[in-house]
C-alpha positions as CSV (number, residue, x, y, z in Angstrom):
1,X,-121.2,138.6,-116.3
2,X,-122.8,138.6,-112.9
3,X,-120.5,138.8,-109.9
4,X,-122.0,139.5,-106.5
5,X,-120.2,140.3,-103.2
6,X,-122.2,138.6,-100.5
7,X,-119.6,139.9,-98.0
8,X,-116.8,142.4,-98.4
9,X,-113.8,143.5,-96.2
10,X,-112.3,146.9,-95.6
11,X,-112.3,149.3,-98.6
12,X,-109.0,149.7,-100.5
13,X,-108.7,153.3,-99.2
14,X,-108.6,152.2,-95.6
15,X,-106.0,149.5,-96.3
16,X,-103.9,152.1,-98.1
17,X,-104.0,154.3,-95.0
18,X,-102.7,151.5,-92.9
19,X,-99.9,150.9,-95.3
20,X,-98.9,154.5,-95.2
21,X,-98.5,154.5,-91.4
22,X,-96.3,151.4,-91.6
23,X,-94.1,152.9,-94.3
24,X,-93.4,156.0,-92.1
25,X,-92.4,153.9,-89.1
26,X,-90.2,151.6,-91.1
27,X,-88.4,154.5,-92.8
28,X,-87.5,156.1,-89.5
29,X,-86.4,152.9,-87.9
30,X,-84.1,151.8,-90.7
31,X,-82.5,155.3,-90.7
32,X,-81.8,154.9,-87.0
33,X,-80.2,151.5,-87.4
34,X,-78.0,152.8,-90.2
35,X,-76.9,155.7,-88.0
36,X,-76.5,154.0,-84.6
37,X,-76.0,150.4,-85.5
38,X,-75.9,148.0,-82.5
39,X,-77.2,150.6,-80.1
40,X,-80.3,151.2,-82.1
41,X,-80.9,147.4,-82.6
42,X,-80.5,146.8,-78.8
43,X,-83.0,149.6,-78.0
44,X,-85.5,148.3,-80.4
45,X,-85.2,144.8,-79.1
46,X,-85.7,146.0,-75.6
47,X,-88.6,148.1,-76.5
48,X,-90.6,145.6,-78.6
49,X,-89.5,142.3,-77.2
50,X,-88.1,143.1,-73.7
51,X,-84.9,141.3,-74.7
52,X,-81.4,142.6,-74.3
53,X,-78.8,139.8,-73.9
54,X,-75.1,140.1,-73.8
55,X,-75.0,139.0,-77.5
56,X,-77.9,138.5,-79.9
57,X,-76.0,135.8,-81.8
58,X,-76.3,132.4,-80.3
59,X,-73.1,130.5,-79.5
60,X,-72.7,126.8,-80.3
61,X,-73.4,125.9,-76.6
62,X,-76.5,128.1,-76.6
63,X,-77.8,126.4,-79.7
64,X,-77.2,123.0,-78.2
65,X,-78.9,124.1,-74.9
66,X,-82.0,125.3,-76.9
67,X,-82.2,122.0,-78.9
68,X,-82.1,120.0,-75.7
69,X,-85.4,121.5,-74.8
70,X,-87.1,120.1,-77.9
71,X,-88.8,116.8,-77.3
72,X,-87.9,113.6,-79.2
73,X,-91.3,113.6,-81.0
74,X,-90.9,117.2,-82.0
75,X,-87.4,116.6,-83.3
76,X,-88.6,113.7,-85.4
77,X,-91.4,115.8,-86.8
78,X,-89.0,118.6,-87.8
79,X,-86.7,116.0,-89.4
80,X,-89.7,114.6,-91.4
81,X,-90.7,118.0,-92.6
82,X,-87.2,118.9,-93.6
83,X,-86.8,115.6,-95.5
84,X,-89.8,116.4,-97.6
85,X,-88.7,120.0,-98.3
86,X,-85.2,119.0,-99.1
87,X,-86.4,116.3,-101.6
88,X,-88.4,118.8,-103.5
89,X,-85.7,121.5,-103.3
90,X,-83.1,119.1,-104.6
91,X,-85.3,118.2,-107.5
92,X,-85.8,121.9,-108.3
93,X,-82.0,122.5,-108.1
94,X,-81.4,119.6,-110.5
95,X,-83.7,121.2,-113.0
96,X,-81.4,124.3,-113.2
97,X,-78.5,123.4,-115.4
98,X,-75.6,125.4,-116.6
99,X,-75.6,125.9,-120.4
100,X,-72.8,126.2,-123.0
101,X,-73.5,126.2,-126.7
102,X,-71.5,127.0,-129.9
103,X,-74.0,129.3,-131.7
104,X,-71.8,129.6,-134.8
105,X,-68.3,128.3,-135.5
106,X,-65.9,129.8,-133.0
107,X,-68.6,131.6,-130.9
108,X,-69.3,130.0,-127.5
109,X,-72.1,131.3,-125.3
110,X,-73.1,130.0,-121.9
111,X,-74.5,130.7,-118.5
112,X,-73.7,129.5,-114.9
113,X,-76.0,129.3,-112.0
114,X,-74.1,130.8,-109.0
115,X,-75.4,131.0,-105.4
116,X,-75.9,134.3,-103.7
117,X,-72.9,134.5,-101.4
118,X,-74.8,135.5,-98.2
119,X,-78.5,135.5,-97.2
120,X,-80.4,136.6,-94.2
121,X,-83.4,134.4,-93.4
122,X,-86.1,135.9,-91.2
123,X,-88.3,133.6,-89.2
124,X,-91.4,135.2,-87.7
125,X,-92.2,134.7,-84.0
126,X,-94.6,136.7,-82.0
127,X,-98.0,135.2,-81.4
128,X,-97.2,132.1,-83.6
129,X,-93.6,131.1,-83.7
130,X,-93.1,129.9,-87.3
131,X,-90.9,126.9,-87.0
132,X,-91.7,125.9,-90.6
133,X,-90.3,129.2,-92.0
134,X,-86.9,128.1,-90.9
135,X,-87.1,125.0,-93.2
136,X,-88.4,127.1,-96.1
137,X,-85.7,129.7,-96.1
138,X,-82.6,128.2,-94.4
139,X,-82.8,124.7,-95.8
140,X,-83.6,125.9,-99.3
141,X,-80.7,128.3,-99.2
142,X,-78.5,125.4,-98.1
143,X,-79.6,123.2,-101.0
144,X,-78.8,126.1,-103.3
145,X,-75.3,126.2,-102.0
146,X,-75.3,129.6,-100.3
147,X,-72.0,129.8,-98.3
148,X,-73.2,132.1,-95.6
149,X,-76.7,131.6,-94.2
150,X,-77.7,134.0,-91.4
151,X,-81.0,133.2,-89.6
152,X,-82.9,135.4,-87.2
153,X,-86.1,135.0,-85.2
154,X,-87.6,137.1,-82.3
155,X,-87.4,135.9,-78.7
156,X,-90.3,134.0,-77.3
157,X,-91.0,134.1,-73.6
158,X,-87.8,136.0,-73.0
159,X,-85.4,133.8,-75.0
160,X,-84.7,131.8,-78.2
161,X,-87.5,129.5,-79.2
162,X,-86.1,126.0,-78.9
163,X,-87.8,124.4,-81.9
164,X,-87.0,127.4,-84.2
165,X,-83.4,127.2,-83.2
166,X,-83.4,123.5,-83.9
167,X,-84.9,123.9,-87.3
168,X,-82.5,126.7,-88.2
169,X,-79.5,124.7,-87.1
170,X,-80.6,121.4,-88.7
171,X,-81.5,123.4,-91.9
172,X,-77.9,124.6,-92.2
173,X,-77.7,128.1,-90.7
174,X,-74.2,129.4,-90.1
175,X,-75.2,132.2,-87.8
176,X,-78.3,132.3,-85.6
177,X,-79.6,135.5,-84.0
178,X,-82.4,136.2,-81.6
179,X,-83.8,139.3,-83.1
180,X,-87.2,140.2,-84.4
181,X,-89.0,142.7,-86.6
182,X,-87.5,145.7,-88.4
183,X,-84.4,145.5,-86.2
184,X,-83.7,142.0,-87.4
185,X,-84.0,142.6,-91.2
186,X,-82.5,146.0,-90.9
187,X,-79.4,144.7,-89.0
188,X,-78.9,141.9,-91.5
189,X,-79.2,144.1,-94.6
190,X,-77.5,147.2,-93.4
191,X,-75.0,145.6,-91.0
192,X,-73.8,146.8,-87.6
193,X,-70.6,146.7,-85.6
194,X,-71.3,143.0,-84.8
195,X,-73.4,141.8,-87.7
196,X,-71.9,141.7,-91.2
197,X,-74.4,142.7,-93.9
198,X,-75.9,140.1,-96.2
199,X,-76.5,140.2,-99.9
200,X,-80.1,139.1,-99.8
201,X,-83.1,138.9,-97.4
202,X,-85.7,136.2,-97.5
203,X,-88.6,135.0,-95.4
204,X,-92.2,136.2,-94.4
205,X,-93.1,138.5,-91.6
206,X,-95.7,141.0,-90.4
207,X,-96.5,144.2,-92.2
208,X,-93.5,146.0,-90.7
209,X,-91.0,143.3,-91.8
210,X,-92.5,143.2,-95.3
211,X,-92.2,147.0,-95.6
212,X,-88.7,146.9,-94.3
213,X,-87.7,144.4,-97.0
214,X,-89.4,146.6,-99.6
215,X,-87.5,149.7,-98.5
216,X,-84.2,147.7,-98.4
217,X,-84.7,146.2,-101.9
218,X,-81.9,147.4,-104.2
219,X,-79.5,147.7,-101.3
220,X,-80.0,143.9,-101.0
221,X,-81.9,141.4,-103.0
222,X,-85.1,140.0,-101.6
223,X,-87.1,136.9,-102.3
224,X,-90.5,138.7,-102.8
225,X,-92.9,141.0,-101.1
226,X,-94.6,138.7,-98.5
227,X,-97.2,140.6,-96.6
228,X,-100.1,139.3,-94.5
229,X,-101.2,135.8,-95.4
230,X,-103.9,135.6,-98.0
231,X,-106.1,132.6,-98.7
232,X,-108.7,131.9,-101.4
233,X,-111.1,129.0,-101.7
234,X,-112.5,128.3,-105.2
235,X,-115.3,125.8,-104.7
236,X,-118.5,124.5,-106.3
237,X,-121.1,122.1,-104.9
238,X,-118.7,119.1,-105.0
239,X,-117.7,120.1,-101.5
240,X,-119.6,121.3,-98.4
241,X,-119.7,124.5,-96.4
242,X,-117.8,123.1,-93.4
243,X,-114.8,122.3,-95.6
244,X,-114.8,125.8,-97.1
245,X,-115.2,127.5,-93.8
246,X,-112.4,125.5,-92.2
247,X,-110.0,126.3,-95.0
248,X,-110.8,130.0,-94.8
249,X,-110.5,130.3,-91.1
250,X,-107.4,128.1,-91.0
251,X,-105.4,130.9,-92.6
252,X,-107.4,133.9,-91.2
253,X,-106.0,133.1,-87.8
254,X,-102.5,134.3,-88.9
255,X,-103.2,137.9,-88.0
256,X,-105.8,140.6,-87.7
257,X,-105.3,141.6,-91.4
258,X,-105.1,138.3,-93.2
259,X,-107.5,138.3,-96.2
260,X,-109.7,135.3,-96.8
261,X,-111.9,134.9,-99.8
262,X,-114.5,132.4,-101.1
263,X,-115.3,132.3,-104.8
264,X,-118.1,130.0,-105.8
265,X,-120.9,129.5,-108.3
266,X,-123.2,128.1,-105.7
267,X,-125.4,130.5,-103.6
268,X,-126.2,127.6,-101.3
269,X,-122.5,126.9,-100.7
270,X,-121.8,130.7,-100.2
271,X,-124.6,131.2,-97.6
272,X,-123.8,127.9,-95.9
273,X,-120.1,128.8,-95.6
274,X,-121.0,132.2,-94.0
275,X,-123.1,130.3,-91.5
276,X,-120.4,127.7,-90.8
277,X,-117.8,130.5,-90.3
278,X,-120.1,132.0,-87.6
279,X,-120.4,128.6,-86.0
280,X,-116.7,127.8,-86.1
281,X,-115.7,131.1,-84.7
282,X,-117.6,130.2,-81.5
283,X,-115.3,127.2,-80.9
284,X,-112.0,128.1,-82.6
285,X,-109.4,128.9,-79.9
286,X,-107.8,131.5,-82.1
287,X,-111.2,133.1,-82.9
288,X,-110.2,136.5,-81.6
289,X,-107.6,136.9,-84.4
290,X,-109.5,135.0,-87.1
291,X,-112.8,136.9,-86.5
292,X,-111.1,140.2,-86.8
293,X,-109.5,139.1,-90.1
294,X,-112.7,137.8,-91.4
295,X,-114.7,140.9,-90.4
296,X,-112.3,143.4,-92.0
297,X,-110.6,141.3,-94.8
298,X,-113.1,138.5,-95.6
299,X,-114.9,138.3,-99.0
300,X,-117.5,135.9,-100.4
301,X,-117.9,136.3,-104.1
302,X,-120.7,134.6,-106.0
303,X,-120.3,134.0,-109.8
304,X,-122.4,132.4,-112.5
305,X,-119.8,130.3,-114.2
306,X,-116.4,128.7,-113.7
307,X,-115.0,131.1,-116.3
308,X,-116.1,134.1,-114.2
309,X,-114.6,132.4,-111.1
310,X,-111.3,132.0,-112.9
311,X,-111.2,135.6,-114.1
312,X,-111.9,136.9,-110.5
313,X,-109.3,134.6,-109.0
314,X,-106.6,135.7,-111.6
315,X,-107.4,139.3,-111.0
316,X,-107.1,139.0,-107.2
317,X,-103.9,136.9,-107.5
318,X,-104.0,135.6,-103.9
319,X,-101.2,133.8,-102.1
320,X,-102.9,130.5,-101.3
321,X,-105.6,129.2,-103.6
322,X,-107.5,126.1,-102.5
323,X,-109.4,124.6,-105.4
324,X,-112.2,122.2,-104.8
325,X,-114.4,121.7,-107.9
326,X,-115.4,119.2,-110.5
327,X,-112.6,120.6,-112.8
328,X,-109.5,121.1,-110.6
329,X,-107.0,120.4,-113.4
330,X,-108.8,123.0,-115.6
331,X,-107.9,125.6,-113.0
332,X,-104.3,124.3,-112.8
333,X,-104.1,124.7,-116.6
334,X,-105.7,128.2,-116.7
335,X,-104.7,130.0,-113.5
336,X,-101.8,132.3,-114.1
337,X,-101.6,134.7,-111.1
338,X,-101.3,133.2,-107.6
339,X,-98.8,132.1,-105.0
340,X,-99.5,128.3,-104.8
341,X,-102.3,126.1,-105.7
342,X,-103.8,123.4,-103.5
343,X,-105.8,121.0,-105.7
344,X,-108.7,119.0,-104.4
345,X,-110.3,118.5,-101.0
346,X,-107.6,116.0,-99.9
347,X,-105.0,118.8,-100.2
348,X,-104.9,121.8,-97.8
349,X,-102.9,124.9,-97.3
350,X,-101.7,123.9,-93.8
351,X,-99.9,120.9,-95.3
352,X,-98.2,123.2,-97.7
353,X,-97.3,125.6,-94.9
354,X,-95.7,122.9,-92.7
355,X,-94.7,119.6,-94.2
356,X,-95.7,118.5,-97.7
357,X,-92.5,119.8,-99.3
358,X,-93.3,122.9,-101.4
359,X,-92.2,126.3,-100.1
360,X,-94.6,128.4,-98.0
361,X,-93.0,131.8,-98.6
362,X,-95.3,133.1,-101.3
363,X,-96.2,136.3,-103.1
364,X,-99.1,138.5,-101.6
365,X,-100.8,141.8,-102.6
366,X,-101.0,140.7,-106.2
367,X,-97.3,140.1,-106.6
368,X,-98.3,136.7,-108.0
369,X,-98.8,138.5,-111.3
370,X,-95.1,138.8,-111.7
371,X,-93.3,136.3,-109.4
372,X,-93.7,132.9,-107.9
373,X,-92.7,132.0,-104.4
374,X,-89.4,131.3,-102.7
375,X,-87.6,128.3,-104.1
376,X,-84.0,127.2,-104.8
377,X,-83.8,129.3,-107.9
378,X,-84.3,132.5,-105.8
379,X,-80.9,131.9,-104.2
380,X,-79.2,131.4,-107.6
381,X,-78.0,134.0,-110.0
382,X,-77.8,133.1,-113.6
383,X,-74.7,134.8,-115.2
384,X,-73.9,134.6,-118.9
385,X,-70.5,134.5,-120.5
386,X,-69.1,134.7,-124.0
387,X,-66.0,133.3,-125.7
388,X,-64.7,133.7,-129.3
389,X,-62.2,131.1,-130.2
390,X,-61.3,131.7,-133.8
391,X,-59.9,134.6,-135.8
392,X,-62.7,134.1,-138.4
393,X,-65.4,134.4,-135.8
394,X,-63.9,137.5,-134.2
395,X,-63.8,139.2,-137.6
396,X,-67.3,138.2,-138.6
397,X,-69.0,139.2,-135.4
398,X,-66.9,142.3,-135.2
399,X,-68.1,143.4,-138.7
400,X,-71.7,143.2,-137.8
401,X,-71.1,144.7,-134.3
402,X,-69.3,147.7,-135.8
403,X,-72.2,148.6,-138.1
404,X,-74.8,148.1,-135.4
405,X,-72.9,150.3,-132.9
406,X,-72.6,153.0,-135.5
407,X,-76.3,152.7,-136.2
408,X,-76.8,153.9,-132.6
409,X,-74.1,156.5,-132.7
410,X,-71.7,154.7,-130.4
411,X,-68.3,155.3,-132.1
412,X,-66.3,154.0,-129.1
413,X,-68.4,150.8,-129.1
414,X,-67.8,150.4,-132.8
415,X,-64.0,150.7,-132.3
416,X,-64.1,147.8,-129.9
417,X,-65.4,145.8,-132.8
418,X,-63.2,147.4,-135.4
419,X,-59.9,146.6,-133.7
420,X,-60.8,142.9,-133.7
421,X,-61.6,143.2,-137.4
422,X,-58.2,144.7,-138.0
423,X,-56.3,142.3,-135.8
424,X,-58.0,139.1,-136.6
425,X,-59.5,139.8,-140.0
426,X,-56.7,141.6,-141.7
427,X,-59.1,144.4,-142.8
428,X,-58.0,148.0,-143.2
429,X,-60.8,149.7,-141.3
430,X,-60.5,153.5,-140.8
431,X,-60.8,154.7,-137.2
432,X,-64.3,155.7,-136.2
433,X,-65.8,154.2,-139.4
434,X,-68.2,151.3,-139.6
435,X,-66.9,148.1,-141.2
436,X,-68.1,147.9,-144.8
437,X,-69.5,144.6,-146.0
438,X,-67.0,142.3,-147.6
439,X,-68.8,142.6,-151.0
440,X,-68.7,146.4,-150.9
441,X,-65.1,146.4,-149.8
442,X,-64.1,144.3,-152.8
């Protein structure tokens, strides 16, 4: 196998140092929110966003006032996007059915899909107010049937971002807060004097938000660990360098630490893409951010074969994987670790991010090895139940259960089974003894 790195980003050690600094800041901040509640949240909002209103939760009139600032065209675009996302989410929800089956006479087993009862949806703001993230979290939770949906986004230009508020409200949010960063996810998860805590946190964010969710996991549920945006292009000579460079830089502009990677079996395409990236960075309005990401987190990997390309891609397990080859469906069949696939040159990550209907909150930092992205199912808990309806079944299951409990040394467990054998099977079973098989008893 021959795999060459024509360009590499920061070494793993340097990235680990950055992560350690973030962890320390987040730990101290969450402890402050837990100790001082609203006072800590207000100080953090003032410090980082210069924002300290009478109340961080928007009233109905404030929501209406914000939505009035959104143009007719923008409202129509938001509605279109939410229609596509709702359609796919509803199809996903319909695929998740409750189950009840009689596994043997008198024994009924089942499961129910029950919505999480409250969820906090974080919508990133900052340099790029992520209107689409409101659709992805709030609307999807609404389709799942979550009865309390809390949404929060940082202020933009000293107040709520009108389009984000519109998207939250139209998506079904019950409470809308103008709060960003650690203070937002911390307040929603921990709770304060004025904010009731939620059971689950969802939504993307910067490194501090992602780390806050990681530290809060267990106290609340989370959707997944969504760190800085990652994009990968897997391409051969069926596409050109301009297409590859455009797709890489289109996601690198997210932040200064957004990894972007090209995997190809064509040296010409690899070298051409490097040249095209240099050219596009001269004209891209967001080149300051994109160039920093590309410099520190960009990779170009040259392989000999598609099999090598597949192995490297699965090992890296990137968030967005754009595939433009002569065998796109082969990759669909064989890729197993990623956030979402974008198949063919007509498809692109930006459409997935904003409008096509799939969810854009996806696993990063190799989390695609063990989880998919946010979807309706993340808001549903699958709970099992059991019911024994006949005396015969209670005695039979009890007999086997008794012996298996005693096999492990659990006498109290065994007695739970034994009492059913006595009551419903009419068997004289000594206390603390396993139930003998019927043949032996006779």
